C-alpha positions, 0 to 999 in steps of 0.5 A: 835143101838147106831147110829140108836138110834141117828138118830131117836132121831135126826129126832124126835127132828126135827119133834118136832120143825117143826110140833109141834109133842109132844112126850109122849113114844118112845121105838125102837127096833131092827126091829120097833119102838113104838111111842104114840105122840100127835099133837095139829094141827092135823097133824100126817100124815105130822108128821109120813111122815116128821120123817120116810121119813127122817130117812129112808133116813139118815139110808139108807145112814148110812147103805149104804142100797139099800133096804127098810128101814120101811117095810109099813106104820106106823100105828097109834091108836086113844086113846080115852079113859085116860085108853087105853093111859095108857095101850099104854104107859105101852105096849110100855115101856114093849116092850123091857122086853116081847123081853128079852131084858133086865129084868126091863123097866127102863134098855132098853137104846133106851127109853124115860122112861130113860130120864123122869127118869133122867137116861139118856140125853134126846135127843129130847123134851118129854112130862112130864106125871104127874103121872111118876113124882108124884109117879115114884117108883110106876109108874115103879112098874107098868110098871115093872109088867108084865100084864094079857096075855088076857088083853095084847092081848086085848091092841096089838088087840085095838091098830091095830085099828084106833081108840081104839077098844077092842076084846071080848073073848070066853065069850063075855066080853071085854079083855080091857073095858074102865075102864081096865089098864095093 
């Protein structure tokens, strides 16, 4: 996993230089990754094409493999409200905790959060988060608090659409509304 992490970070860094990709959150899991990024030049397809293509070729060479590295196309979701961004942010950083790989979000070694907290050397440029830097202790407390399972289901559902879209529960109420934060 350390070699894979290094390759992912190098290619993310290269993509930020070549296409001005801005990384807000990146978490590498053993069989997938989570990335929140913005593209001031509206070129996310170019960014992801370069990033995933180069990463795939390098991982294939490194692992002496012949099979596909990525099972399919990336999912992209436009987060058109600040709270949708915050929910995706928490979802990304909590993924290793939810998977049982660590107890706290800041412990997971393959996460850009460690760079933002100065717990590890940044291997790719990341956008500084004003909310994280202004109150890191409160932000970590929020990130380490498990969300309501129904709201978490709403975030998962919302992130599978081109534009974040909330699902309704049995009572016909939105699982995640614009004013909801996990």
